[in-house]
C-alpha positions as CSV (number, residue, x, y, z in Angstrom):
1,M,-51.6,-16.9,50.0
2,T,-48.0,-18.0,50.9
3,A,-44.9,-16.9,52.7
4,S,-42.7,-14.8,50.5
5,H,-39.5,-16.7,51.3
6,S,-40.4,-20.4,51.5
7,D,-43.1,-22.9,50.8
8,S,-43.5,-24.3,54.3
9,L,-43.8,-23.1,57.9
10,V,-42.4,-24.8,60.9
11,V,-44.4,-23.7,63.9
12,L,-42.2,-23.8,67.0
13,F,-42.9,-23.6,70.7
14,G,-40.5,-23.7,73.6
15,A,-40.3,-23.5,77.4
16,T,-37.6,-23.0,80.0
17,A,-37.0,-24.3,83.5
18,G,-38.1,-20.9,84.9
19,A,-40.4,-18.1,83.8
20,N,-42.4,-18.6,80.6
21,G,-45.0,-16.7,78.7
22,A,-44.3,-12.9,78.6
23,K,-41.3,-13.3,80.8
24,L,-39.7,-16.1,78.8
25,G,-35.9,-15.9,79.0
26,S,-35.8,-13.0,81.5
27,D,-34.3,-15.2,84.3
28,E,-31.6,-16.9,82.2
29,R,-33.1,-20.4,82.8
30,E,-32.3,-23.1,80.3
31,L,-34.5,-24.5,77.6
32,I,-36.2,-27.8,78.7
33,L,-38.9,-28.2,76.0
34,L,-39.3,-27.9,72.2
35,V,-42.5,-28.7,70.3
36,W,-42.9,-28.2,66.5
37,Q,-45.0,-29.0,63.5
38,V,-44.5,-28.6,59.8
39,M,-47.2,-27.0,57.5
40,D,-47.2,-26.8,53.7
41,L,-48.4,-23.4,52.7
42,H,-49.8,-24.4,49.3
43,S,-51.8,-27.4,50.3
44,K,-52.2,-26.4,54.0
45,K,-51.2,-30.0,54.8
46,T,-49.7,-30.4,58.3
47,G,-47.2,-33.0,59.5
48,E,-46.8,-34.8,62.8
49,V,-46.5,-32.8,66.1
50,H,-43.0,-33.5,67.5
51,H,-42.4,-33.2,71.2
52,S,-38.9,-33.2,72.7
53,L,-37.6,-32.6,76.2
54,V,-34.2,-30.9,76.6
55,K,-31.8,-31.8,79.4
56,P,-30.4,-28.6,81.0
57,D,-27.0,-28.3,82.6
58,H,-28.6,-27.4,85.9
59,L,-31.4,-29.8,86.8
60,E,-33.6,-27.5,88.8
61,L,-37.2,-26.5,87.9
62,T,-39.0,-23.6,89.5
63,E,-42.4,-24.1,91.1
64,E,-44.0,-22.0,88.4
65,C,-42.5,-24.2,85.7
66,R,-43.7,-27.5,87.3
67,E,-47.2,-26.2,87.6
68,A,-47.4,-24.7,84.1
69,L,-45.7,-27.6,82.2
70,G,-46.5,-30.5,84.5
71,L,-42.9,-31.7,84.3
72,S,-40.6,-33.2,86.9
73,V,-36.9,-33.2,87.4
74,E,-36.8,-36.9,86.8
75,E,-38.4,-36.6,83.4
76,V,-36.1,-33.8,82.3
77,S,-33.0,-35.6,83.5
78,K,-33.6,-38.4,81.1
79,A,-33.8,-36.1,78.1
80,E,-31.0,-35.3,75.5
81,P,-28.9,-32.1,75.8
82,L,-29.6,-29.1,73.5
83,D,-27.1,-29.9,70.8
84,R,-28.6,-33.4,70.3
85,V,-32.2,-32.1,70.3
86,L,-31.2,-29.5,67.6
87,Q,-29.8,-32.3,65.4
88,Q,-33.1,-34.2,65.8
89,F,-35.0,-31.1,64.9
90,T,-33.1,-30.6,61.7
91,Q,-33.5,-34.3,60.7
92,L,-37.2,-34.5,61.5
93,V,-38.0,-31.3,59.7
94,A,-36.1,-32.4,56.6
95,S,-38.1,-35.7,56.7
96,D,-41.5,-33.9,57.0
97,L,-40.6,-31.5,54.1
98,K,-39.7,-34.5,51.9
99,A,-43.0,-36.2,52.7
100,N,-44.9,-33.0,51.8
101,G,-42.8,-32.4,48.6
102,S,-41.5,-29.1,50.0
103,K,-38.0,-27.8,49.6
104,S,-37.7,-24.8,52.0
105,F,-39.2,-23.7,55.3
106,T,-39.3,-20.8,57.7
107,I,-39.8,-21.0,61.5
108,C,-42.9,-19.2,62.9
109,T,-43.1,-18.6,66.7
110,D,-45.5,-17.1,69.2
111,G,-43.6,-13.8,69.6
112,Q,-39.8,-13.3,69.5
113,L,-38.7,-14.3,72.9
114,L,-38.0,-18.0,72.2
115,I,-35.6,-17.2,69.4
116,R,-34.0,-14.0,70.6
117,Q,-34.0,-14.4,74.4
118,V,-33.7,-18.2,74.9
119,L,-32.2,-20.1,71.9
120,H,-29.5,-17.7,70.8
121,P,-28.2,-16.6,74.3
122,E,-28.1,-20.2,75.5
123,A,-26.4,-21.5,72.4
124,S,-23.8,-18.7,72.7
125,K,-23.0,-19.6,76.3
126,K,-22.7,-23.3,75.5
127,N,-20.6,-22.5,72.3
128,L,-23.1,-24.2,70.1
129,V,-23.6,-23.2,66.4
130,L,-27.3,-22.8,65.6
131,P,-28.6,-23.9,62.2
132,D,-29.2,-21.0,59.8
133,C,-33.0,-21.5,60.0
134,F,-32.9,-19.9,63.5
135,Y,-31.5,-16.6,62.1
136,S,-34.8,-15.7,60.3
137,F,-38.3,-16.4,61.4
138,Y,-41.9,-15.1,61.4
139,D,-43.4,-13.5,64.5
140,L,-47.1,-14.7,64.6
141,H,-48.0,-11.7,66.8
142,K,-46.8,-9.2,64.1
143,E,-48.5,-11.2,61.3
144,F,-51.8,-11.3,63.2
145,H,-51.7,-7.6,64.1
146,S,-50.9,-6.5,60.5
147,C,-53.9,-8.6,59.3
148,C,-56.2,-7.6,62.1
149,P,-55.2,-4.1,63.2
150,D,-58.4,-3.5,65.2
151,S,-57.4,-6.3,67.6
152,A,-55.6,-5.7,71.0
153,P,-52.3,-3.9,71.0
154,M,-49.5,-6.1,69.8
155,K,-47.7,-6.1,73.1
156,D,-50.8,-7.5,74.8
157,L,-51.5,-10.3,72.3
158,T,-51.5,-13.9,73.5
159,L,-52.5,-17.2,71.9
160,E,-55.7,-17.1,73.9
161,S,-56.6,-13.5,72.9
162,M,-55.9,-14.2,69.2
163,A,-58.0,-17.4,69.3
164,E,-60.8,-15.5,71.0
165,Y,-60.7,-12.8,68.3
166,F,-61.5,-15.5,65.7
167,S,-64.0,-17.1,68.1
168,M,-62.0,-20.3,68.0
169,K,-62.8,-23.1,70.4
170,T,-59.8,-25.1,71.5
171,E,-59.3,-27.8,74.1
172,K,-56.2,-28.0,76.3
173,D,-54.0,-31.0,75.5
174,P,-52.5,-32.9,78.5
175,I,-49.1,-32.9,76.8
176,C,-47.4,-29.6,77.5
177,G,-46.7,-27.5,74.4
178,V,-49.0,-29.5,72.0
179,W,-52.0,-27.1,72.6
180,E,-49.9,-24.1,71.8
181,V,-48.6,-25.6,68.5
182,T,-52.0,-26.8,67.3
183,T,-53.6,-23.4,68.2
184,M,-50.9,-21.6,66.3
185,M,-51.5,-23.9,63.3
186,T,-55.2,-23.1,63.4
187,L,-54.6,-19.3,63.6
188,I,-52.3,-19.6,60.6
189,C,-54.9,-21.5,58.6
190,V,-57.4,-18.8,59.3
191,L,-55.0,-16.0,58.3
192,L,-54.2,-17.8,55.0
193,S,-57.9,-18.4,54.1
194,E,-60.6,-16.0,53.0
195,P,-61.4,-13.3,53.7
196,Y,-57.9,-12.5,55.0
197,E,-55.7,-14.3,52.5
198,H,-52.7,-13.0,54.4
199,E,-49.2,-13.2,53.0
200,F,-46.4,-13.8,55.5
201,A,-43.9,-11.1,54.5
202,T,-42.5,-9.5,57.7
203,L,-39.4,-11.7,58.2
204,E,-37.5,-11.2,61.4
205,S,-33.8,-11.6,61.3
206,V,-31.0,-12.2,63.8
207,N,-27.5,-10.8,63.0
208,H,-24.9,-13.5,62.6
209,K,-22.1,-11.2,63.9
210,Y,-21.6,-7.7,65.2
211,E,-20.4,-5.2,62.5
212,T,-17.9,-2.5,63.6
213,G,-17.9,1.0,62.1
214,P,-17.3,4.7,62.9
215,C,-19.9,7.1,64.3
216,S,-20.0,10.8,63.5
217,K,-20.9,13.4,66.1
218,S,-23.4,14.8,63.5
219,E,-25.2,11.5,63.3
220,A,-28.8,11.5,64.8
221,V,-29.1,8.8,67.5
222,D,-32.5,7.9,68.9
223,S,-32.4,7.8,72.7
224,E,-35.0,5.0,72.6
225,T,-32.4,2.7,71.1
226,V,-29.5,3.1,73.6
227,I,-28.7,1.3,76.9
228,R,-25.8,1.4,79.4
229,A,-24.3,-1.9,80.5
230,R,-22.4,-1.7,83.8
231,G,-20.2,-4.2,85.6
232,L,-18.3,-5.5,82.5
233,P,-15.0,-7.3,83.0
234,W,-12.2,-4.8,82.2
235,Q,-10.8,-7.0,79.4
236,S,-14.1,-7.4,77.6
237,S,-14.3,-6.3,74.0
238,D,-17.1,-5.1,71.7
239,Q,-17.5,-8.7,70.5
240,D,-17.9,-10.0,74.0
241,I,-20.6,-7.4,74.6
242,A,-22.3,-8.4,71.3
243,R,-22.1,-12.0,72.4
244,F,-23.8,-11.1,75.7
245,F,-26.7,-9.5,73.7
246,K,-26.7,-12.4,71.2
247,G,-30.1,-12.6,69.5
248,I,-30.8,-8.9,69.7
249,N,-29.5,-6.8,66.8
250,I,-27.0,-4.1,67.6
251,A,-26.6,-1.2,65.2
252,K,-23.4,-1.1,63.1
253,G,-20.6,0.3,65.3
254,G,-23.1,0.4,68.2
255,V,-20.9,-0.7,71.1
256,A,-19.0,2.0,72.8
257,L,-16.7,1.1,75.7
258,C,-16.4,3.8,78.3
259,L,-13.0,5.0,79.6
260,N,-12.1,6.6,82.9
261,A,-10.1,9.7,83.5
262,Q,-6.8,7.7,83.0
263,G,-7.9,6.4,79.6
264,R,-8.7,2.9,81.0
265,R,-11.9,1.0,80.7
266,N,-14.2,1.6,83.6
267,G,-16.5,-1.5,83.2
268,E,-19.3,0.3,81.4
269,A,-20.4,0.4,77.8
270,L,-23.1,2.2,75.8
271,V,-24.9,0.0,73.3
272,R,-27.1,1.2,70.5
273,F,-29.7,-1.2,69.0
274,I,-31.4,-1.0,65.6
275,N,-34.8,0.0,67.1
276,A,-36.7,0.6,70.4
277,E,-38.1,-3.0,70.3
278,H,-34.7,-4.5,70.5
279,R,-33.6,-2.0,73.1
280,D,-36.5,-3.2,75.3
281,L,-35.5,-6.8,74.8
282,A,-32.0,-5.8,75.9
283,L,-33.3,-4.2,79.1
284,D,-34.8,-7.7,80.0
285,R,-31.2,-9.0,80.3
286,H,-30.6,-6.8,83.4
287,K,-28.4,-8.8,85.8
288,H,-27.8,-11.6,83.3
289,H,-24.3,-13.0,83.6
290,M,-21.1,-12.6,81.5
291,G,-18.9,-15.3,82.9
292,S,-19.1,-15.1,86.6
293,R,-20.2,-11.4,86.7
294,Y,-23.7,-10.1,86.4
295,I,-24.3,-7.2,84.2
296,E,-26.6,-4.3,85.0
297,V,-28.5,-2.9,82.0
298,Y,-30.1,0.6,82.1
299,K,-31.6,3.1,79.7
300,A,-29.3,5.7,78.2
301,T,-29.6,8.6,75.8
302,G,-28.4,9.3,72.3
303,E,-26.4,12.3,73.6
304,E,-24.4,10.0,75.9
305,F,-23.7,7.6,73.1
306,L,-22.4,10.3,70.8
307,K,-20.3,11.8,73.6
308,I,-18.5,8.5,73.8
309,A,-18.6,7.1,70.3
310,G,-18.9,10.2,68.1
311,G,-15.9,11.7,66.3
312,T,-15.0,14.4,63.9
313,S,-11.4,13.5,62.9
314,N,-11.0,12.7,59.2
315,E,-7.9,10.7,60.0
316,V,-9.9,8.5,62.3
317,A,-12.8,8.2,59.8
318,Q,-10.3,7.1,57.2
319,F,-8.7,4.6,59.6
320,L,-12.0,3.1,60.5
321,S,-13.4,3.1,56.9
322,K,-12.0,-0.5,56.4
323,E,-15.0,-2.5,57.7
324,N,-15.1,-5.8,59.5
325,Q,-11.6,-5.4,60.8
326,I,-10.4,-6.4,64.3
327,I,-8.9,-3.5,66.2
328,I,-6.0,-4.0,68.7
329,R,-4.8,-1.2,71.0
330,M,-1.1,-0.9,71.8
331,R,-0.2,1.0,74.9
332,G,3.2,2.0,76.2
333,L,5.1,2.5,72.9
334,P,8.4,4.4,73.1
335,F,7.8,8.0,72.0
336,T,10.4,7.5,69.2
337,A,8.6,4.4,67.8
338,T,8.0,4.5,64.0
339,P,5.5,2.5,61.9
340,E,8.4,0.3,60.8
341,D,9.2,-0.4,64.5
342,V,5.6,-1.5,65.2
343,L,5.4,-3.7,62.1
344,T,8.7,-5.4,63.0
345,F,7.4,-5.9,66.6
346,L,4.2,-7.6,65.3
347,G,6.1,-9.7,62.8
348,P,5.0,-11.7,59.8
349,E,2.7,-14.0,61.7
350,C,0.2,-11.1,62.3
351,P,0.2,-8.9,59.2
352,V,-1.4,-5.5,59.6
353,T,-4.2,-4.6,57.2
354,G,-2.8,-2.2,54.6
355,G,0.7,-2.1,56.2
356,K,1.4,1.4,57.5
357,E,-2.2,2.5,56.6
358,G,-3.5,0.0,59.2
359,L,-1.6,1.9,62.0
360,L,-3.0,4.9,63.8
361,F,-0.7,6.7,66.3
362,V,-2.4,8.7,68.9
363,K,-0.8,12.2,69.4
364,Y,-1.4,15.4,71.3
365,P,-2.5,18.5,69.5
366,D,1.1,19.6,69.1
367,S,1.9,16.3,67.4
368,R,3.8,14.9,70.4
369,P,3.3,11.1,70.7
370,T,1.2,9.7,73.6
371,G,2.6,6.1,73.5
372,D,-0.7,4.7,72.2
373,A,-1.5,3.3,68.8
374,F,-4.3,1.3,67.2
375,V,-3.8,-1.5,64.7
376,L,-6.1,-3.2,62.2
377,F,-6.1,-7.0,61.5
378,A,-8.2,-8.7,58.8
379,C,-9.1,-11.9,60.8
380,E,-9.3,-13.4,64.3
381,D,-6.2,-15.5,63.8
382,Y,-4.0,-12.5,63.1
383,A,-5.4,-10.6,66.1
384,Q,-4.8,-13.6,68.4
385,N,-1.2,-13.8,67.3
386,A,-0.8,-10.1,68.1
387,L,-2.3,-10.5,71.5
388,K,0.2,-13.2,72.3
389,K,2.9,-10.4,72.2
390,H,1.3,-8.7,75.2
391,K,4.0,-7.3,77.5
392,E,6.8,-8.2,75.1
393,I,9.7,-5.6,74.8
394,L,10.0,-2.9,72.1
395,G,13.1,-0.9,72.6
396,K,13.4,-0.7,76.4
397,R,9.7,-0.8,77.2
398,Y,7.1,-3.6,77.4
399,I,4.0,-3.1,75.3
400,E,0.5,-3.8,76.4
401,L,-2.0,-5.1,73.8
402,F,-5.8,-5.2,74.1
403,R,-8.8,-5.7,72.0
404,S,-10.4,-2.4,71.1
405,T,-13.4,-0.9,69.4
406,A,-14.1,1.8,66.9
407,A,-15.8,3.8,69.6
408,E,-12.7,3.5,71.8
409,V,-10.6,4.8,69.0
410,Q,-12.8,7.9,68.8
411,Q,-12.9,8.3,72.5
412,V,-9.1,8.1,73.0
413,L,-8.5,10.5,70.0
414,N,-11.1,12.9,71.4
415,R,-9.5,12.8,74.8
416,Y,-6.0,13.6,73.7
417,M,-6.9,16.0,70.9
418,S,-8.9,18.1,73.4
419,T,-6.0,18.4,75.8
420,P,-5.4,22.2,76.2
421,L,-2.0,23.7,75.4
422,I,-0.7,26.5,77.6
423,S,0.2,28.7,74.8
424,T,-3.2,28.4,73.0
425,L,-5.8,28.9,75.7
426,P,-8.5,31.1,74.2
427,N,-9.9,34.5,75.3
428,P,-11.5,36.1,77.3
429,I,-8.4,37.3,79.1
430,I,-8.2,39.0,82.4
431,P,-5.2,41.0,83.6
432,V,-3.4,39.6,86.6
433,V,-2.9,42.7,88.7
434,P,-2.8,43.2,92.5
435,Q,-6.3,43.2,93.8
436,T,-7.9,45.4,96.5
437,F,-8.0,42.6,99.0
438,S,-5.0,40.4,99.7
439,L,-3.6,38.0,102.3
440,A,-1.2,40.0,104.2
441,A,2.1,38.3,105.1
442,G,2.4,40.1,108.4
443,S,2.3,38.9,112.0
444,V,-1.1,40.4,112.9
445,R,-3.3,37.5,114.0
446,D,-6.5,38.7,112.3
447,C,-7.3,35.4,110.6
448,I,-8.8,32.1,111.7
449,R,-8.2,28.6,110.4
450,L,-11.0,26.0,110.2
451,R,-9.7,22.4,110.3
452,G,-11.8,19.2,110.0
453,L,-14.5,20.5,107.7
454,P,-16.7,17.9,106.0
455,Y,-15.4,17.4,102.5
456,T,-18.9,18.3,101.2
457,A,-18.8,21.7,103.0
458,G,-19.1,24.8,100.9
459,I,-18.9,28.5,101.4
460,E,-22.5,28.7,102.5
461,D,-21.9,26.0,105.1
462,I,-19.0,28.0,106.6
463,L,-21.0,31.2,106.7
464,E,-23.8,29.4,108.5
465,F,-21.3,27.8,110.9
466,L,-19.9,31.2,111.9
467,G,-23.3,32.7,112.5
468,D,-23.3,36.3,113.6
469,A,-19.5,36.5,113.2
470,T,-20.0,36.7,109.4
471,V,-20.4,40.4,109.6
472,D,-16.8,40.7,110.7
473,I,-15.3,38.8,107.7
474,K,-13.4,40.9,105.2
475,P,-14.9,41.1,101.7
476,H,-13.7,38.0,99.7
477,G,-12.1,36.8,102.9
478,V,-13.2,33.1,102.9
479,H,-10.6,30.8,101.3
480,M,-11.2,27.1,100.8
481,V,-7.9,25.0,100.7
482,L,-7.6,22.2,98.1
483,N,-5.1,19.4,98.2
484,Q,-2.7,18.6,95.4
485,Q,-5.4,16.4,93.7
486,G,-7.7,19.4,93.5
487,R,-10.1,18.0,96.2
488,P,-11.2,19.7,99.4
489,S,-8.6,19.2,102.1
490,G,-11.0,19.9,105.1
491,D,-9.3,23.2,105.8
492,A,-10.3,26.9,105.2
493,F,-8.8,30.2,106.1
494,I,-10.9,33.3,106.9
495,Q,-9.8,36.9,107.1
496,M,-11.4,38.9,109.9
497,K,-11.6,42.7,110.2
498,S,-9.4,42.7,113.4
499,A,-7.3,40.4,115.6
500,D,-9.8,40.9,118.4
501,R,-12.7,39.6,116.3
502,A,-10.6,36.7,115.2
503,F,-9.8,35.8,118.8
504,I,-13.5,35.9,119.8
505,V,-14.6,33.8,116.9
506,A,-11.9,31.2,117.6
507,Q,-13.0,30.9,121.2
508,K,-16.7,30.8,120.4
509,C,-16.7,28.3,117.5
510,H,-13.9,26.0,118.4
511,K,-15.1,22.3,118.2
512,K,-18.6,23.5,117.2
513,M,-20.5,20.9,115.1
514,M,-20.9,21.2,111.3
515,K,-23.2,18.5,109.9
516,D,-21.9,15.4,111.7
517,R,-18.3,16.6,112.5
518,Y,-16.8,19.0,115.0
519,V,-14.6,21.7,113.5
520,E,-11.4,23.0,115.1
521,V,-10.9,26.8,114.9
522,F,-7.5,28.5,115.4
523,Q,-6.5,32.1,115.4
524,C,-3.6,32.8,113.1
525,S,-1.8,35.5,111.0
526,G,-1.4,35.9,107.3
527,E,2.2,34.7,107.6
528,E,1.2,31.6,109.4
529,M,-1.5,31.0,106.8
530,S,1.2,31.1,104.0
531,F,3.3,28.6,105.9
532,V,0.4,26.2,106.2
533,L,-0.4,26.6,102.5
534,M,3.2,25.6,101.7
535,G,3.1,22.5,103.8
536,G,3.6,23.6,107.4
537,T,1.3,22.8,110.3
538,L,-0.6,25.0,112.7
539,N,-2.5,24.0,115.8
540,R,-2.9,25.3,119.4
541,S,0.6,24.1,120.3
542,G,2.1,26.5,117.7
543,L,3.5,26.6,114.2
544,S,5.7,24.1,112.4
545,P,7.4,25.5,109.3
546,P,7.1,23.7,105.9
547,P,9.6,20.9,105.1
548,C,11.9,23.0,103.0
549,K,15.5,23.4,104.0
550,L,16.0,26.6,102.0
551,P,13.7,29.5,101.5
552,C,11.0,28.8,99.0
553,L,10.5,31.0,96.0
554,S,6.7,30.6,96.1
555,P,4.8,33.8,96.3
556,P,4.9,35.2,99.9
557,T,1.4,36.6,99.5
558,Y,-1.7,35.4,97.7
559,A,-3.9,37.9,96.0
560,A,-7.6,37.4,96.4
561,L,-10.0,37.3,93.5
562,Q,-12.8,39.4,92.2
563,A,-16.3,37.8,92.5
564,A,-16.7,36.5,89.0
565,T,-13.1,35.8,88.1
566,A,-10.5,33.1,88.8
567,V,-6.9,34.5,88.6
568,I,-3.6,34.0,90.3
569,P,-1.2,36.7,91.6
570,A,0.9,38.5,89.1
571,D,4.1,37.7,90.8
572,A,3.2,34.0,91.0
573,A,2.4,33.9,87.3
574,A,5.6,35.7,86.4
575,A,7.8,33.6,88.6
576,L,6.3,30.2,87.8
577,Y,5.3,30.4,84.1
578,Q,7.1,33.2,82.5
579,P,6.9,33.2,78.7
580,Q,9.6,34.3,76.3
581,A,7.8,37.5,75.6
582,L,7.9,38.4,79.3
583,L,11.6,38.0,79.7
584,T,13.8,41.1,79.4
585,P,17.0,41.2,77.5
586,A,20.3,40.4,79.2
587,R,21.5,43.3,81.3
588,T,24.5,45.4,80.4
589,A,26.5,47.5,82.6
590,A,24.3,50.5,81.9
591,S,21.1,48.7,82.4
592,P,19.3,49.1,85.7
593,A,19.2,46.3,88.2
594,V,15.4,46.0,88.1
595,A,13.6,45.9,84.8
596,A,10.1,47.3,84.2
597,P,7.6,44.4,84.7
598,A,5.2,42.9,82.2
599,V,1.7,42.1,83.1
600,A,0.6,38.5,82.7
601,Y,-2.9,37.9,81.3
602,Y,-4.8,34.9,82.6
603,P,-7.7,33.1,80.9
604,A,-10.9,33.4,82.8
605,Q,-12.0,29.8,82.5
606,A,-8.8,28.4,84.1
607,T,-8.2,28.5,87.9
608,Q,-5.5,27.7,90.3
609,L,-2.2,25.8,89.9
610,Y,-2.3,22.2,90.8
611,M,-0.7,23.0,94.2
612,N,-1.9,23.8,97.7
613,Y,-3.0,27.3,96.8
614,T,-6.4,28.3,97.9
615,A,-9.6,28.6,96.1
616,Y,-10.8,32.1,96.7
617,Y,-14.4,32.9,97.5
618,P,-16.6,33.0,95.6
619,S,-14.8,30.8,93.0
620,P,-16.0,27.2,93.0
621,P,-13.7,24.7,94.8
622,V,-12.0,23.2,91.8
623,S,-8.4,23.0,90.6
624,P,-7.7,22.3,87.0
625,T,-4.2,21.2,86.0
626,T,-3.3,23.9,83.5
627,V,-2.6,27.6,83.5
628,G,-2.1,29.9,80.5
629,Y,-1.0,33.4,79.9
630,I,-0.1,35.8,77.1
631,T,1.8,39.0,77.3
632,A,0.1,42.3,78.0
633,A,-0.2,45.2,75.7
634,P,2.5,47.9,76.0
635,S,0.0,50.3,77.5
636,A,-0.7,47.8,80.3
637,V,3.0,47.4,80.9
638,A,3.5,51.1,81.2
639,A,0.5,51.4,83.5
640,T,2.0,48.9,86.0
641,A,5.5,50.3,86.1
642,G,7.0,50.1,89.6
643,H,5.5,46.7,90.4
644,S,7.4,43.5,91.1
645,P,10.5,42.8,89.1
646,V,11.0,40.2,86.3
647,L,13.9,37.8,86.1
648,A,16.5,38.5,83.5
649,Q,16.7,36.1,80.6
650,H,19.5,33.5,80.9
651,G,17.3,30.5,80.2
652,A,16.4,30.8,83.9
653,L,12.9,29.2,83.7
654,V,12.2,25.6,82.9
655,R,8.9,23.8,82.5
656,M,8.5,20.3,84.0
657,Q,6.1,17.8,82.4
658,G,5.1,14.3,83.5
659,L,5.4,14.9,87.3
660,P,3.8,12.3,89.5
661,Y,0.5,13.5,91.0
662,N,1.8,13.4,94.5
663,T,4.9,15.4,93.8
664,G,5.5,18.2,96.3
665,M,7.9,21.2,96.4
666,K,10.4,19.2,98.4
667,E,10.7,16.5,95.7
668,I,11.2,19.2,93.0
669,L,13.9,20.9,95.0
670,S,15.7,17.6,95.5
671,F,15.4,16.9,91.8
672,F,17.4,20.1,90.9
673,Q,20.0,19.6,93.7
674,G,23.5,20.3,92.4
675,Y,22.7,22.9,89.7
676,Q,24.6,26.2,90.1
677,Y,23.0,29.6,90.1
678,A,25.0,32.8,89.6
679,P,24.1,35.0,92.7
680,D,25.0,38.3,90.9
681,D,22.3,37.6,88.4
682,Y,19.5,37.0,90.9
683,N,20.4,38.9,94.0
684,G,18.1,41.8,93.1
685,Y,15.2,39.8,92.1
686,I,14.6,37.1,94.8
687,Q,13.2,38.1,98.1
688,M,15.2,36.2,100.8
689,N,16.7,36.7,104.3
690,D,20.3,37.3,105.0
691,Q,21.1,33.7,105.8
692,A,19.8,32.5,102.5
693,R,21.7,35.3,100.7
694,S,24.9,34.3,102.3
695,V,24.4,30.7,101.1
696,L,24.0,32.0,97.5
697,Q,27.0,34.2,97.7
698,A,29.3,31.6,99.1
699,P,32.1,30.8,96.6
700,K,31.7,27.7,94.5
701,E,28.6,26.6,96.2
702,W,26.1,24.4,94.4
703,V,22.6,25.2,95.6
704,C,19.0,24.5,94.7
705,L,16.4,27.2,94.7
């Protein structure tokens, strides 16, 4: 029978300067040999065997290559480069076809490695355009196995094993590559003849280019088709990654660049291939190079790919529905920027696909702009013109422009749209009320401070460190201290049952080893503990107060938590994040000086403020950046009558957004320096000493609380 797509076959064999056989192309070595022969499928007439050496850019042959091929560096150095050899291949094949009276041909190879792992990657690196005939071919292994399914497993097939199956006797040729081509020709003749009369129908194809497209979270992704590439240059795009895997077919929209916590690329990408066979070929490119960097390639799962690339937004799906578009990401846009401003910034030399419909502004859930946008361009020239505007000015800001991907669009939108809002945090809700156990602000030195803890130390490590003294710890009395980034600071405070027990433990455990570090232990009081938590220092030489010139309004005490709940003190929640519903009406002459308090309710899944508050045992040592609340029911308000007062409503509370991560209380106080506060409004509500009260009551003073 015949091949279904052409009337001739070109049997092709190749070898590299490194590993060959089953490891062909796995070491990135260049092609040094091509051998081919043309066969007419109707008449079974064969042409001349052509043998051509290829000169590599790096003239170096491995010992394995010298022994297997019998070639020397001198012979290879006299050969033509790859582009010239490919031209000769095209001309000689056309000449043989004309001699046989044939019009079309298809390449047939011994497996897929020569085409997928050698020719296409090397041509891509050398910026060569391969002829179209190298984008579709027959795999002799697959054709043989489909005709003879009772033979060895396809992954174990070799020319020797296939020839042995047909009881073929072949003699090795002294010229390297000739035996392989003649053996393949003989095998093909047997398959085409009776009793097999095989038809070559399973055509292998290589994608000309990578196709972009959206991915839905509901889509099923086979884990056997996904890899993780690590070590990518930060500026690499999906097309760069597709070029790295040239010759292996990536699924449509199958490149997902990973972003870090700041929304920037972290040098990793998840890549999805059309099947497991192509994924296995991709794994063989582990530590191949992209430019001067080697790329690590590992297995990944479909769940990981969907987490990065999957999306559910209809707006994003509509934006990405325009296929084969080039996506550019704009970062740093003014919050007031409109579509007209962006189109004017890009100019007529890089028209946006669909005008305004080709723009996608990234927003928070409450529709506030983030300063990011994605733009679609119809061709590479338009995209290149847009990238030339990198760091040009729009309004008063410079704009960054980068190549992007459909997966990055989904990832950025998912990240911003999942940002929690304070007013919309869900239930369950837990009332913030004073707990049974609290950190007393008194001067009784019934606490100890541990300093220099390993950052990996947990509650269990501290209890083991204290040994028998753990029986003297108050319930819920172990407090891990986090820094302003939410990481362990190396400190912990422990409440003991008495000052005597605290003294004994401090003497016994001071500079005792925990793991590979010694830990300092100091006796202290609840008041000293509060000073340290607000920025002061405590050591055996004494206490240094926190760097605040005026008394702080931070809570003077810190309520401990119940075992399964993460909450903050009621007075801290009321003073720091007081909603409109918690504020009482303006006082009149008849109204009392102290209003009945409201009770703040705190969502169970949130924890501490992003400050140097403590993580209370047994809560895990984490510190998310958000805190939410809603007002309590009237019955709860009545039940807590007589507790701490609430500020009167005069627009007294403000919410600050966009603070630098390292901002402390001192910087916030300095920021509000010069704003006047009416002392008669706040005298009854703020706990302060006489000196601070005199400052507030001084006439025409401008102070900062």
